[in-house]
C-alpha positions in Angstrom: 2.0 -28.1 18.5 1.9 -27.3 14.5 3.1 -23.6 15.1 5.9 -25.5 17.2 6.9 -27.4 14.6 7.1 -24.6 11.9 9.4 -22.6 14.0 11.6 -25.5 14.9 12.0 -26.2 11.1 12.3 -22.5 10.2 9.2 -22.7 7.8 7.1 -20.0 6.9 3.6 -22.1 6.7 2.0 -25.2 7.2 2.1 -26.1 3.6 6.3 -25.6 3.7 6.2 -27.8 6.5 4.2 -30.5 5.2 6.9 -29.7 2.1 10.0 -30.2 4.3 8.2 -33.5 6.0 7.8 -34.9 2.5 11.5 -34.2 1.2 13.0 -35.2 4.5 11.3 -38.6 4.1 11.5 -38.7 0.4 15.2 -39.5 0.0 15.2 -42.3 2.6 12.8 -43.7 0.6 14.5 -43.4 -2.7 17.4 -45.0 -1.1 15.2 -47.9 0.5 13.4 -48.1 -3.3 16.8 -48.6 -4.9 17.8 -51.1 -2.2 14.8 -53.6 -2.1 14.3 -52.9 -5.7 11.3 -51.8 -6.4 10.5 -49.3 -9.5 7.2 -47.9 -8.9 8.2 -47.4 -5.2 11.4 -45.5 -6.4 9.2 -43.7 -8.9 6.7 -42.7 -6.5 9.4 -41.2 -3.8 11.4 -39.8 -6.5 8.2 -37.6 -7.8 7.8 -36.5 -4.0 11.5 -35.1 -3.8 11.0 -33.0 -7.0 7.9 -31.6 -6.6 9.1 -30.9 -2.6 12.2 -29.3 -3.6 10.6 -27.1 -6.2 7.8 -25.9 -3.8 10.5 -25.0 -1.4 12.7 -23.2 -3.4 9.5 -21.2 -5.4 8.2 -20.0 -1.6 12.4 -19.0 -0.6 12.1 -21.1 2.2 14.9 -20.6 5.0 15.0 -24.1 5.2 16.6 -24.4 1.6 19.4 -22.0 2.7 19.9 -23.9 6.0 20.7 -27.3 3.5 22.8 -25.6 1.8 25.1 -24.4 4.7 25.2 -28.2 6.0 26.5 -29.6 2.3 23.2 -30.4 1.6 22.7 -27.9 -1.4 20.8 -28.4 -4.8 23.4 -29.9 -6.6 24.0 -32.3 -3.8 20.4 -33.5 -3.9 20.2 -33.7 -7.4 23.4 -36.1 -7.4 22.2 -38.0 -4.6 19.0 -38.7 -6.5 21.1 -39.9 -9.7 23.3 -41.7 -7.8 20.5 -44.2 -6.0 19.1 -44.5 -9.6 22.3 -45.9 -10.8 22.2 -48.3 -7.5 18.5 -49.2 -8.4 19.7 -50.5 -12.1 22.5 -52.4 -10.3 20.0 -54.0 -7.8 17.8 -54.7 -10.9 20.8 -56.5 -12.5 21.1 -54.2 -14.9 24.5 -53.3 -14.3 26.1 -55.3 -17.1 24.0 -53.8 -19.8 24.7 -50.7 -22.2 22.1 -48.7 -20.8 23.7 -48.8 -17.2 26.9 -47.8 -19.0 25.1 -45.0 -21.0 23.6 -43.9 -17.5 26.6 -43.7 -15.7 28.2 -41.8 -18.9 25.2 -39.4 -18.9 25.4 -38.6 -15.2 29.3 -37.9 -15.2 28.7 -35.7 -18.8 25.9 -34.0 -17.1 28.0 -33.0 -14.2 30.2 -31.5 -16.5 27.6 -29.5 -18.2 26.6 -27.8 -14.9 29.9 -27.1 -14.2 29.8 -25.2 -17.6 26.8 -23.7 -17.1 27.2 -22.2 -13.9 30.7 -20.8 -15.2 29.0 -19.1 -17.9 25.9 -17.8 -16.0 28.6 -16.3 -13.5 30.5 -14.5 -16.1 27.6 -13.1 -17.4 26.4 -11.5 -14.3 29.8 -10.7 -13.4 30.5 -8.6 -16.7 27.1 -7.0 -16.6 27.7 -5.8 -12.9 28.4 -2.1 -13.0 29.8 -0.2 -10.4 26.7 1.8 -9.7 22.7 1.0 -10.0 21.1 4.1 -11.0 17.6 5.7 -11.2 16.4 9.1 -13.1 20.3 9.8 -14.2 21.1 9.8 -17.7 23.6 7.4 -19.0 23.3 8.2 -22.1 27.6 8.4 -22.5 27.9 4.9 -22.0 26.7 2.0 -23.9 24.7 -0.7 -21.9 23.8 -3.4 -24.1 20.4 -5.4 -23.6 20.3 -8.1 -21.1 20.0 -11.5 -21.5 16.5 -12.6 -21.3 15.1 -13.4 -17.4 14.5 -16.9 -18.6 17.9 -17.7 -19.0 19.5 -16.6 -15.7 17.0 -16.5 -13.4 17.1 -19.6 -10.9 19.7 -20.8 -13.8 21.0 -23.6 -11.4 17.6 -24.9 -10.7 16.7 -24.9 -14.6 19.6 -26.8 -15.7 19.9 -29.3 -12.8 15.8 -30.1 -13.5 17.3 -31.4 -17.3 18.1 -34.5 -15.8 14.0 -35.6 -15.2 14.1 -37.1 -18.7 16.9 -39.4 -18.1 15.9 -40.2 -15.0 12.0 -40.9 -16.3 13.5 -42.8 -19.5 16.1 -45.1 -17.4 12.9 -45.6 -15.0 10.7 -46.6 -18.0 13.4 -48.6 -19.6 14.0 -50.8 -16.4 10.3 -51.3 -16.1 9.3 -52.0 -19.6 12.5 -54.0 -20.7 12.8 -51.6 -23.6 16.3 -49.8 -23.5 15.5 -47.2 -26.1 13.7 -45.1 -23.5 16.7 -44.7 -21.8 18.9 -43.7 -24.3 16.2 -41.5 -25.8 15.6 -39.7 -22.1 19.7 -39.5 -21.8 19.7 -38.3 -25.2 17.5 -35.4 -24.0 18.7 -34.2 -20.9 22.3 -34.1 -22.8 21.1 -32.4 -25.7 19.1 -29.6 -23.9 21.9 -29.1 -21.8 24.7 -28.2 -24.4 21.6 -26.4 -26.0 21.1 -24.2 -22.9 24.9 -23.5 -22.6 25.4 -23.1 -26.7 22.4 -20.2 -26.5 24.6 -18.5 -23.3 27.7 -18.2 -25.1 26.8 -15.4 -27.2 26.1 -13.2 -24.1 30.1 -13.5 -22.9 31.1 -11.8 -26.3 33.0 -8.2 -25.9 29.8 -6.4 -27.4 27.7 -8.1 -24.8 29.2 -6.4 -22.0 28.6 -3.6 -20.1 31.6 -0.9 -20.0 34.0 -1.2 -17.4 34.1 0.5 -14.0 36.3 3.7 -14.9 34.1 4.4 -18.0 31.1 4.5 -16.1 32.0 6.2 -13.2 33.8 8.9 -16.0 29.8 9.2 -16.6 28.5 9.3 -13.4 30.6 12.5 -12.7 29.9 14.2 -16.1 26.4 13.8 -15.0 26.9 15.0 -11.5 29.2 18.0 -12.7 26.4 18.8 -14.8 23.3 18.0 -12.4 25.4 20.1 -9.2 23.3 18.4 -6.9 22.9 20.1 -3.2 21.2 18.0 -0.8 21.8 14.2 -0.6 20.2 11.7 1.3 22.5 9.0 2.5 21.1 5.5 3.0 22.7 2.2 4.0 20.9 -0.9 5.3 19.5 -4.1 4.6 16.6 -4.5 2.3 14.2 -4.9 5.2 15.0 -1.4 6.2 14.3 -0.1 3.2 11.5 1.7 4.5 13.6 4.3 6.4 14.7 5.7 2.9 10.9 5.4 1.5 9.6 7.4 4.2 11.7 10.5 3.2 11.3 10.4 -0.5 8.3 12.4 -0.8 10.5 15.4 1.7 13.3 14.7 -1.2 11.2 15.6 -4.1 9.7 19.1 -2.1 13.2 19.6 -0.9 14.4 23.2 -2.2 18.0 22.8 -4.1 18.9 19.8 -6.1 18.5 16.8 -4.6 20.0 13.4 -5.2 19.8 10.3 -2.9 22.8 7.9 -2.4 22.3 3.9 -1.6 25.2 1.8 -0.8 23.2 -1.8 -1.1 22.1 -3.0 -4.2 19.1 -5.1 -3.1 17.7 -1.7 -1.7 17.0 -0.4 -5.2 14.4 -3.0 -6.0 12.8 -1.8 -2.6 13.1 2.1 -3.2 9.6 3.5 -3.8 8.8 5.2 -7.2 10.3 8.8 -7.1 11.5 11.3 -10.0 14.7 12.3 -7.6 17.9 10.8 -9.0 19.1 7.9 -7.3 22.9 6.4 -7.5 23.6 3.0 -5.6 27.1 2.7 -4.9 28.4 -0.5 -3.4 32.4 0.6 -3.4 33.1 2.6 -0.5 36.5 3.7 -2.9 34.3 4.6 -5.8 32.0 6.6 -3.5 34.8 8.5 -2.0 36.1 9.2 -5.3 32.9 10.5 -6.8 32.6 14.2 -7.4 30.1 15.4 -4.6 32.1 18.9 -4.4 28.7 20.8 -5.3 26.8 19.0 -2.3 26.3 21.5 1.0 23.8 19.4 2.8 23.6 15.6 3.5 21.0 13.8 5.2 21.5 10.6 7.3 18.2 8.2 7.7 19.8 5.8 9.8 23.1 5.7 12.4 25.3 2.6 10.3 29.1 2.0 9.8 29.1 2.9 6.3 28.2 6.6 7.0 31.6 7.2 7.5 32.4 7.0 3.7 30.6 10.2 3.3 31.1 12.2 6.6 34.3 12.0 5.8 33.8 14.5 3.3 34.4 18.1 5.2 32.9 20.3 1.9 29.4 19.6 3.1 27.7 19.9 6.2 26.1 16.4 7.8 22.5 16.0 9.6 21.0 13.1 11.2 17.4 12.9 10.3 16.4 9.3 11.6 13.6 7.0 10.3 10.8 8.3 13.2 10.7 10.4 16.5 10.3 8.2 19.6 11.5 7.2 22.9 13.5 4.4 22.0 17.1 4.3 22.5 17.7 4.9 19.0 16.9 8.1 19.0 19.6 9.3 21.5 22.0 7.4 19.8 25.6 8.5 21.0 26.9 8.0 17.3 24.8 11.3 16.6 27.4 13.3 17.9 29.5 12.9 15.0 27.2 15.3 12.8 26.8 19.0 12.2 23.3 18.9 13.5 20.8 16.6 14.4 17.4 17.7 13.4 14.2 16.5 15.8 10.5 16.9 15.3 9.9 19.2 18.1 10.8 19.9 21.3 11.0 17.0 22.9 13.5 15.6 20.6 16.0 18.5 21.9 14.9 17.8 25.4 15.3 13.9 25.2 19.1 14.4 24.0 19.9 17.1 27.0 18.5 14.2 29.2 20.5 11.2 27.8 23.8 13.2 27.9 25.4 11.5 24.9 27.2 14.3 23.5 25.0 15.9 21.3 24.8 20.0 21.8 22.0 21.5 22.5 23.0 24.4 19.9 23.3 21.5 17.5 19.5 20.3 17.2 17.1 21.9 15.0 13.3 21.4 15.3 11.9 21.0 11.6 8.6 19.4 12.2 7.9 15.9 10.4 6.7 16.6 6.6 6.0 13.1 6.0 3.1 13.6 8.7 1.4 15.8 6.1 -0.9 13.1 4.7 -2.6 12.2 8.4 -6.2 13.5 9.0 -7.2 15.2 12.0 -9.7 13.6 14.3 -13.1 15.5 14.3 -13.9 14.2 18.0 -15.9 11.3 17.2 -16.2 7.7 15.2 -16.0 8.1 11.3 -18.5 5.9 11.5 -21.4 3.8 13.9 -18.6 1.2 14.5 -15.3 2.5 15.5 -12.0 1.0 13.9 -9.3 0.4 16.6 -5.9 -0.3 14.8 -3.3 -2.2 16.7 0.2 -1.5 15.4 2.7 -3.2 17.4 6.4 -2.5 16.9 8.8 -5.5 16.8 10.7 -7.6 19.0 13.8 -5.8 18.5 17.4 -7.2 19.0 17.2 -8.3 22.7 14.7 -9.8 24.9 13.7 -6.8 26.6 9.8 -7.1 27.4 9.5 -3.5 26.7 10.6 -3.8 23.1 7.0 -4.9 22.0 3.8 -5.8 23.7 3.2 -8.3 20.9 4.8 -11.0 23.2 3.4 -10.5 27.1 0.1 -8.3 25.5 -0.6 -8.8 22.0 -3.2 -11.4 22.1 -5.1 -9.7 25.4 -5.1 -6.9 23.6 -7.1 -8.3 20.3 -9.4 -10.5 22.4 -10.9 -7.8 24.6 -11.3 -5.1 21.3 -13.0 -8.6 19.4 -15.0 -9.1 22.6 -16.0 -5.2 23.3 -19.4 -4.8 25.0 -19.8 -2.1 22.0 -18.7 -3.4 18.5 -15.5 -2.4 17.0 -13.6 -3.2 14.0 -10.1 -4.3 14.7 -7.3 -3.7 12.2 -4.0 -5.4 12.9 -0.7 -3.9 11.2 2.3 -5.7 12.5 5.9 -4.2 11.9 7.6 -5.5 8.9 10.3 -7.1 11.1 7.9 -9.0 13.3 9.3 -12.6 13.9 12.3 -12.0 12.1 14.5 -12.4 15.1 12.2 -14.1 17.7 10.4 -17.2 17.0 7.9 -16.2 20.1 7.2 -13.2 18.5 6.5 -15.1 15.1 4.3 -17.3 16.7 2.4 -14.9 18.8 1.8 -12.7 15.3 0.3 -16.1 14.1 -2.0 -16.6 16.7 -3.3 -12.9 16.6 -3.5 -13.1 12.7 -5.8 -16.1 13.1 -8.0 -14.4 15.7 -8.5 -11.7 13.7 -9.2 -13.8 10.5 -11.4 -16.0 12.6 -13.3 -13.2 14.2 -13.8 -11.5 10.7 -15.3 -15.1 9.3 -17.9 -15.2 11.9 -18.8 -11.3 11.5 -19.6 -12.2 8.0 -22.1 -14.7 8.8 -23.5 -12.6 11.9 -27.3 -11.4 10.8 -26.5 -8.3 12.7 -24.0 -7.4 9.7 -26.3 -8.9 6.8 -27.9 -5.9 6.0 -25.1 -3.5 5.4 -23.8 -6.6 3.5 -26.4 -6.5 1.2 -26.3 -2.9 0.6 -23.3 -2.5 -0.3 -22.4 -5.4 -2.2 -22.5 -3.9 -5.7 -19.9 -1.0 -4.5 -17.5 -3.1 -3.0 -17.3 -5.4 -6.1 -17.0 -2.0 -7.9 -13.8 -1.3 -6.1 -12.6 -4.9 -6.2 -12.6 -4.0 -9.7 -11.1 -0.7 -9.7 -8.3 -2.2 -7.8 -7.8 -4.8 -10.7 -7.8 -1.9 -13.1 -5.3 0.2 -10.9 -2.8 -2.9 -10.4 -3.0 -3.2 -14.0 -2.1 0.4 -15.2 0.8 0.4 -12.2 2.3 -2.6 -13.7 2.2 -1.3 -17.1 3.5 2.2 -15.7 6.4 0.4 -14.1 7.0 -2.2 -17.1 10.0 -0.9 -18.9 11.8 -0.7 -15.3 10.6 -4.2 -13.9 10.8 -5.7 -17.6 14.8 -4.9 -17.3 16.8 -8.0 -17.5 19.2 -6.7 -14.8 21.2 -4.1 -12.8 22.6 -2.6 -15.7 19.7 -2.3 -18.2 17.4 -1.2 -15.3 19.9 2.0 -15.1 19.6 2.5 -18.2 16.1 2.7 -18.8 14.7 4.1 -15.4 14.8 7.5 -16.4 12.6 10.3 -14.5 9.1 11.0 -16.5 7.4 13.9 -14.6 3.9 13.2 -16.2 4.4 9.4 -15.3 5.1 9.9 -12.0 2.3 12.4 -11.4 0.0 9.5 -12.8 1.8 6.8 -10.9 0.8 9.4 -7.7 -2.9 9.5 -8.8 -3.3 6.0 -9.1 -1.8 5.2 -5.5 -4.3 7.6 -4.3 -7.3 6.1 -5.9 -5.8 2.6 -5.1 -6.1 3.2 -1.2 -9.7 4.6 -1.7 -10.6 1.4 -3.6 -8.8 -0.6 -0.9 -10.8 0.4 1.9 -13.9 0.2 -0.4 -13.1 -3.2 -1.4 -14.6 -4.7 2.0 -17.1 -4.1 4.2 -16.2 -1.1 7.0 -17.0 -3.6 10.0 -15.1 -6.0 8.7 -11.7 -6.6 11.1 -8.9 -7.1 8.5 -5.3 -8.0 9.0 -2.6 -5.6 6.8 0.5 -6.3 6.0 2.8 -5.1 3.4 4.0 -1.7 2.1 0.5 -0.9 0.9 -1.6 0.5 2.6 0.6 2.7 4.1 0.7 3.2 8.0 -0.6 6.4 7.4 -3.6 5.5 5.5 -4.4 2.9 8.4 -4.4 6.1 11.1 -6.7 7.6 8.6 -9.3 4.8 8.6 -9.1 4.2 12.4 -10.9 6.1 15.2 -8.1 5.0 17.7 -5.0 3.1 18.4 -3.2 0.5 20.6 0.6 0.5 20.1 4.2 0.6 21.8 6.9 2.6 22.4 7.9 3.6 18.8 7.9 6.2 16.5 4.1 4.9 15.3 2.8 6.7 18.4 4.7 9.9 17.8 3.4 9.9 14.3 0.0 9.2 15.3 -0.1 11.8 18.0 -0.2 13.8 14.7 -3.9 13.0 14.5 -5.0 14.0 17.9 -6.9 10.6 18.3 -7.1 8.5 21.5 -4.1 5.8 21.9 -2.9 3.4 24.3 0.2 2.5 24.8 1.1 -1.0 26.6 3.6 -1.1 29.6 4.8 -4.6 28.5 7.9 -4.1 30.9 5.4 -3.4 33.8 7.2 -0.3 35.3 4.0 1.2 36.3 2.1 4.4 34.9 4.1 6.8 36.6 7.3 5.3 36.2 6.2 4.4 32.2 4.9 8.1 31.7 8.0 9.6 33.2 10.4 7.4 31.1 8.6 8.0 27.6 7.4 11.2 26.8 4.8 10.0 23.8 2.7 8.2 26.3 1.7 10.9 28.7 -1.2 11.5 26.8 -2.3 8.0 26.1 -4.2 5.4 28.1 -1.6 3.2 29.7 -2.2 -0.8 29.4 -0.9 -3.5 31.3 -0.2 -6.8 29.8 -3.7 -7.8 30.9 -5.3 -4.8 28.6 -8.1 -4.7 30.9 -7.7 -0.7 30.8 -9.0 -1.1 27.2 -12.1 0.3 28.2 -10.8 3.7 28.7 -9.6 3.8 25.3 -13.0 2.8 24.0 -14.9 5.7 25.7 -12.7 8.3 24.6 -13.3 6.8 20.7 -16.9 6.7 21.0 -17.0 10.5 21.5 -17.6 10.1 25.6 -18.0 13.6 26.9 -15.5 12.6 29.5 -12.3 12.2 27.6 -9.9 13.6 30.1 -6.9 13.2 27.5 -7.9 15.1 24.9 -6.0 18.6 26.3 -3.1 16.5 27.1 -2.9 15.1 23.7 -3.4 18.8 21.8 -0.2 19.8 24.0 1.7 16.7 23.5 1.2 16.7 19.4 3.0 20.4 19.7 5.8 19.3 22.0 6.7 16.4 20.1 6.0 17.4 16.2 6.4 21.3 16.4 3.8 23.7 15.7 1.2 23.6 12.7 2.8 26.9 11.3 4.9 27.0 9.7 4.6 23.9 8.0 7.0 21.1 8.5 8.0 21.2 4.8 8.6 25.2 5.2 10.9 24.4 8.4 12.6 21.6 7.1 13.6 23.8 3.9 14.4 26.6 5.8 17.2 24.3 8.0 18.4 23.2 4.5 18.9 26.9 3.3 20.7 27.9 6.7 22.6 25.1 6.8 23.7 25.2 2.9 24.6 28.8 3.9 27.1 27.7 6.8 28.5 25.0 4.3 29.4 27.5 1.8 30.8 30.0 4.2 33.4 27.5 5.5 34.3 26.5 2.0 35.0 30.1 1.2 36.9 30.8 4.3 38.9 27.7 3.2 39.4 28.8 -0.6 40.5 32.1 1.3 42.8 30.5 3.1 44.7 28.1 0.9 45.2 31.6 -1.0 47.5 33.1 1.8 51.3 32.4 2.2 52.2 28.9 3.4 54.1 30.6 6.5 53.3 33.4 8.5 56.7 35.2 9.6 57.9 34.2 12.9 56.7 30.7 12.5 59.0 27.8 13.7 60.3 26.4 10.3 60.8 23.2 12.3 57.0 22.7 13.0 54.4 24.1 10.6 50.7 23.5 11.0 48.4 24.2 8.5 44.9 23.3 6.6 45.0 21.7 3.1 42.7 23.0 0.5 40.1 20.5 1.5 39.9 21.6 5.0 41.8 18.4 6.8 44.5 19.5 9.5 48.0 18.6 8.5 51.1 18.5 10.2 54.8 18.3 9.3 57.4 17.8 12.2 61.0 17.9 10.9 
């Protein structure tokens, strides 16, 4: 019932639900208290509304966003509370007193202060917004003044609105005590602090505090591009939640031959981008991107099929490649849009065959098999569990954009899978790592995720008190404490290394200070490896665990596990690189033969029904059973899906980049030669001239 209420209220937890209920009841109580009138009741209800409002804002509750959409936003709620205070004073027969008039004047003036404050903060942000956001790009050619302190602009509207607390408290005390001085003091503090806030902001709108205009910034960017001469670009556009699709290519981009560059299109992706020494330019404006000097780029790599790709696809001097963000049998892996690219790169033969079967217009000669460079960190299975209690990873994909039951096992099979794993005759440890999008579209998926999380956490708590594990727990206590201390140390050092960028006041200042430092990047990489090892050592190897967030990485979970249960997604294709046993759920109930026919990646998997009764077959294989009938099929499928082990994926990837760069350069040279030729050949009809301009764009002039 509580979970249903949480979904209906669009809040993220029970605590948020309580806060939402308190806020919903608080305002009617404030009105009732004003009408009665009762000062103590009014004060108590007011405190509740302040506290609930503050808590929901701190949690970033979706409910707050919805309230703003229906004209019950933050400023309206504060104004309502202030009007109800005026009503309370009138009902207390104070309407003819000077303090009453002072209260009315105070809130009117305070409303004007809010308007001036909002105007100032908006102006400051606009005047400090550059046309680009960068990392590892030297912007020494322009002057970027320091940003205002975060304390002034972060949640600025909330801060100025809460200044009315002094006036509200002072007036309530004055009404209760009969001493109007308290009211005047509170009013003075509210108006004085509001005016002071504005005075502190005013210097930041001066010309010397502004960042340079768009022409000056773009000129410096073009100068840097001319000097750096990028040859390979990773282009990405999407929501901040999809940043993982770009992050998975950062390591590859750092090792690619040539001079790499990452181009992003949305500002909110930049903070989500992982640490990298590769230059990054975020260009939100399409016109700015199309006018940018990318004449030296020969290969453009696209990690997602999105509308904004057209802004770079229009450039003919480079070759365009779809590399995607995973290899799977989902429809996204054979999107018809892919035929707009010069080439489509897949991991192995399976990707090529997938396009042939889909018949979406992608020609076989335009497909290049390059392996999956990102899979290098995945350890190969030894043939037996790493420990006496094997670990099974449950990594379902999300619910997708429609209600197709085959999208995810979470809805129909997830709880059955976890129940059977937790109740297995031979104990296993369960790691549950949901997709980051889980529950973003479907309330049912969010509910299933919450129930599975609760199941795993309950089982972990029960195992912690089980006598069977007491000896292990006691023996490893010191090591776990040491690992937890190591995590604290590593986090502190990572925060220190990231300090210059994270402490930047805004995007403009971040662009100025976020410069590449190879030694720093190497230390960060080392610390992250140490963090990963310490994370797994910080709790018992027999303990069930819910793993969320970007760290530990999915591949680290692969290495920690002895087998996996998942869905049709790139997770399965990637896990096949380990050679470990795996199971996939036929949530749409197609039947084993049809399910395998439609989905290449499950041909070496244990196929689960929604009841998950087949899970024992997976556990037998994981436990090193002599009868693992799918072992040979997994080896064959690995090569079919991911390509050969030699040459390495990175070597294949770089070879593909080189070959395509040669093609792009050859095309450009042919265009230059053609442009140098006479405009009209002898015998050409003067009234119908057709040619190609210097950029390679067909032109036609009809007489």
